[in-house]
N, C-alpha and C positions, 0 to 999 in steps of 0.2 A: 559668654553672658547667658545666664539661666532664664528660662521663661516661666512666668507664674500665672498666665492668663490665656484666654483663647483656647482652652482645651476642648477638644471635640471627642464625643463618645462614639466610637465606631465598633459595631459588631463585626466579626469576621466570618467568612463563609468557607466551607470545606468542599472542594471539588473531589472528583474521583482521583485522588492524588496520593494514595497510600501505596508505596512500593515495598514489596517484601521479597526475600530470596525465593526463587521458584519452588524450592523444596517445601516451603512453609505451607503451600496450598495443595500439595500433592497427596493422593492416596491411590493405591493400586486397585482398591476395591471399587466396583461399580455400585454406587449407592442407590441408583435408580434404574435397574436393569430392564424394567418393563416400559418405562417412559420413552418417548421419542427424544425428548430433551429435558434437561434439568440443570439447576444451578443452586448452590448453597453459598450464602453471602453473610458476612458480618455487617449488621445494620449500621454500626457507628462509623466504620472506616470504609466500607465498600469492598473489603478484601474478599476475593472469591476463594472459598475453601474446597469446593468441588464443582466440577462442571461436566456436562455431557451434551454435545451439540448445542451449546448455550446460545450461539449466535444464529441459529437456524430460524428463518422466518416461518411462522406457523400461525394458523387461525387461533386467536386467543379466547374466543367465546366471551363469557361474561367477565373474565379477568380485565377486559377493556374498562370496566367500571372503576378500576384503580385510578386511571387517569381522570375519569369523571369525578370521582370523590376528591381527588387532589385539587382540581379546579374549584370545586365547591368550598373546600377548606381554605384555599387561598382567597377566594372572594369573601369569605367570612372574616379572615384575618385583616383584609384590606378595608373592611367596613362597607363593602358594596352591598352586602346582604346581611341579614341577621337570622338566627335560628327560629325566631318567632314570626318571621314574615309569612303572611298567608300567600299561598301560590294557587292560582286558578288553573285548573287542568284543561288543556285544549283537546279538541277532538283528535288531533294527531297523536298526542301523548297517550290518550285513552285507547287508541287503536292498536297499540303494541301487543304482540303475542308473546308466547313463551312465559317465563317466570314473571308474575305480575301481582299487584294487589287490587286489580280490577277497579282502577280509577274510572270515574264517569266524567264525561264532558261537563264542565262548569263546576265540578266538585272542588272544594278548597281544602288544602292541607298545608301545614306549616313546613318550612324548610327542614326543620328537625325531624318531623314525621317522615318526610320523603327520603331524607338522608338515611334514617333508620331502616326504611324499607329497602333501599339500595344495598346497604351494608349487611343486613341480616338475611333477606330472602331474594336478593339479587333482582329486584323488581325493575323490569324494562320500562314500564310505563312511568314509574317514579323517576328513573334516570332522565327520560326525555322531558318530563315536567320541570325538573331542576335545570336542565340545559336551556330550555326556552326561557325560564325565569331569569337566568344569568345573562344570556347572550341575545335574547330576542327570538332566535330560531335555532332549531337543532343544527342546521347546516353551519351557522355562524359559530356555534359552540364547538363543532367538529374542527373548524379552522383553528380555534383556540387550542384544542387538544393537540393538533399536529404541530402548531407553533411551539407549544410547551415541550413536545417531544424533541424538537430540534434544539431547544435551549438546554435540555438535559443530555444532549449528545447521543440520542437513541438512533442508531444507524439502521436498524432492522424493524422499524415500527411505522405503520401508517394506518390511520383511522378513517372509517367511512361513516360510523355512527357512534352513539354514546353508550350503547349497551352490549355490543358484541354479537348481535344477531347476524347470521351469515350474510356476507357482502363481498363482492369482488374487490381485490386490492385492500382488504382489511386484514392486517397481520401484525404480529410482534414476535419477539423471541424471549426465551427464558431469562437471558441476561437483562434485556431491556425492561422486562416486567419486574425483575428484582430491583433495578435502579428506580423505576417508578414507585415501587413499594417502599423503598428506602426514603424517597422524597416525601411520600405520604406520611410516613412515620415521624417526620419532623414536625408533624402536627399531632402530638401524642393523644389529644382528645379524641382522635378518630377511633381509637381502640375502645372507647366508651360505647361505641355502636357496633364495631366489628366483633367485639368480644361478647356480645349478647347471645345467649343460647335460645331463649324464648321470651316473647313479649307480645303486646297487643297494640293494634291500631283501631281507631273508631270505637274506643271503649265506651263512650257515652251514647252510642247509636244502638239501634235495634240489631245491627249485624256487626258485632266486633270482629276484627280480623286477627287471627292468631298467626304470629310470626314465629317460625322455627328456623334456626340458622342452617343454611345449606352446608356449612362447614362444621360437621359434627365434632371435629377435633377440639373446638373451643371448650367442649365439655369434658373431653377424655384425655387430652394431653396437657401435662403440667406446664403452666406458664403461657399457653397458647391463647392469643387474643385477637386473631385475625388471619388473613385479611380477606381473600376473595376466591370463590370457586368459579368454575366455568365448565359448561358442557354444550356441545352440539355434536351431531353425528359426524361432522367433518373434523372438528377439533378434538373429539373424544373427551376424556376427563382431564381437567386442568385444575391446578390450585396454586395460589401463592399464599404461603402461610408464614406467620411470624410468632416466635415465642421468646419470652424473656425470663432468665433466671439470674438473680442477683443483678450485676451491672451489665451482663452480657445478653444482647438481643441478636438473634439470628433470623435470617429470611431464607426460606426454602421454596423453590418453584419447580413444579412438575407440569409438563405439557404432553398431551397425547398418551396418557395412561389408558389401559384397556377397560378399567372399571373403577368404581369408587374405592373398593377394598384395596386394590393395588396402589392406587393414587395415594390414599391415606397412609398405607404401609411404607411407601417409599419416602413420603414427607417425614414421617416419624423416624425412619432410618437415618435420613440426612440430619435432622435436628439432634438425634441422639449422638451422632458422630461429632457434631459441633460442640455440644455441651459436655461430652465425655473428654474431648481432647483440648478444648480451648477455654480461655477465660478472658475477661476484659478488665483492665486497670484504668480507672478514671484519672486522667491527668489534669483536666480543668473541668470544674463544674460550671453549669450555666451561670453567666454573670461574672465569672472570675476574670480579674485583670490579667491579661497575657503580657502586655508590654505597653510602654509609652514611647512615642517616637516623634521627634521634631520633624516638621515638614518645611523644607526650605522654601521661603517666599509664600508660605501657605496662610490662608485665612479660613479657619483658625490655624495657629502656628504649631500646635501640638495635638497629636491624636492619642487616644487611649483605645487599645484594641482589647475587647472583651469577648469571651466565648458566648455565642448566641444559643448554644446548646451544649450538653455534656460532650467532652472530647475524651475519647478513650484510646488506649493502646491495646491492640489484640495480642495476647500471649498464649503460649502453650501452658497448660496446667503444670504447676510446679516451678515455673520460671519465677525468679526474684525480680520484682519491679525495680529494685535499686540497682540492678545490673544494667539498666538502660539510662542513658544520659540524653538530655535534649538541649538544643540550641536553636536560635532564630537567625536565619540568614536573610538579610534585608536586600531588597532592590534599592536602586538609587531613587530616593523619594523626593520629588520636587513638584510643587504646585504648577498647574492644576492637576488634580487626580480625579479620574472618572470613576463612577460607580462600577464595581466589578473589576477594577484594575488590580493586578497582582501587587501586593505590598512586600511579599517575601514568603518564607516557608519555615515551618518548624521541622527540624530534623531530629529523629531519634536514632541513637547509636548504641550498638552493643559490641563489645570486644573490638572497638575501632571501626566497625562497619555500619553503614547506614542501613537500618532495617525498616524505616518508615519515614515518609515525608507528608506533611499536611500543609497545603497551600493556604496562605492568608490573602484574602481579597477584600477590597473596600466595599462596604455596604452603602456608602453615600459619597457625595462629591466634596472635594476640597478646592475652593477657589483660590486663584492667585491674589495675593494681597495687593491692594492699591498702594501707590506711592504715599498717599496721605496716611493710610493705615500703618505702613512701615515706619514713617516718621513718628507717629504717635506711640507706636510700640517701642521704638528705640528710646524716646524721651521718657516714657513711663518706666522702662527697665532701669535707666540711669538714675532717675529721681528716687525710685523706691528700692533700689538695690542696697543692702546693708553695706556699711563702710568697709568692713573687712573683705567683702567680696570685690569691691572696686579696687582695693589695694592689691588683692591677689592677682587681678587682671593686669 
């Protein structure tokens, strides 16, 4: 009996579930010889293309602000705050040292202005002001940061503040930072700010503040539009950078480089490696229907799974996309279904071998249909089913 109603629109989420033959990500060359640790990742799939001590916990300096910006973007998406909201600066936020825009206690700036200050000049005072506006206090915001890190599966990350100023037990790893950066890039509007080379704040005041990006590569490397620099004497020179050419976006992270020149050189070397060797083939565009699936005893009884962002297959340059086949392997789907529950996976094969798997998870809940709903559904299907279908049954 076919179903014609009760269709639910579900986006699907992708975890770190792309599996490739080990040789796919190997290179004998050390692409970051001067850095303590480094990682090169495909932003769409999370595939690691190069790594060096990538899980080693290290002080992240201002790269910490990737998580700060992620929570700001999620609060914006959830409607908890808006870009035009005025934020009053506390004495605590104004007291931050290091990189800053010299906020004064009681001064007001919009969320957008503060976000721009964080993204472009790595302003510590703006980071704390945003944290306090979202969570009430910086300490509560830091708890949110650590909770989000757990949700992302970051095993070598712990935060003590929102801005990366030196603190005991404040650490992350190149791999974890790449995962954070990948999550932040799921909010593509962030590059509107991280990709700025220069701008101004307080333009209508007597003392306009000139912003110049601490990441000079946004001006000099083709396609590069973020994300975050970091430096302390302990952390040395750090950078998580992202660049996009065509459909392919890569993330490169360097930690513990001896100076900005070596840091930028090794970031460029990793990104060059990625763009010279790999490309990305879009399988599903954002909003594309992936599949419909009946849910046994579900209310609604049928789900539509659509891509909530572009889904791409990472390939070596010169590969033929038609050489890859895909199929969906479903779990046994029966109501109730919890948010985040695995629905199945898409498998990509080449020459009979699985080269990639993308997990499908529910973005909302499906309730179990009541007895009355089931009766109404059965009656409606019988009454409105075309005669030829009833005969076929």
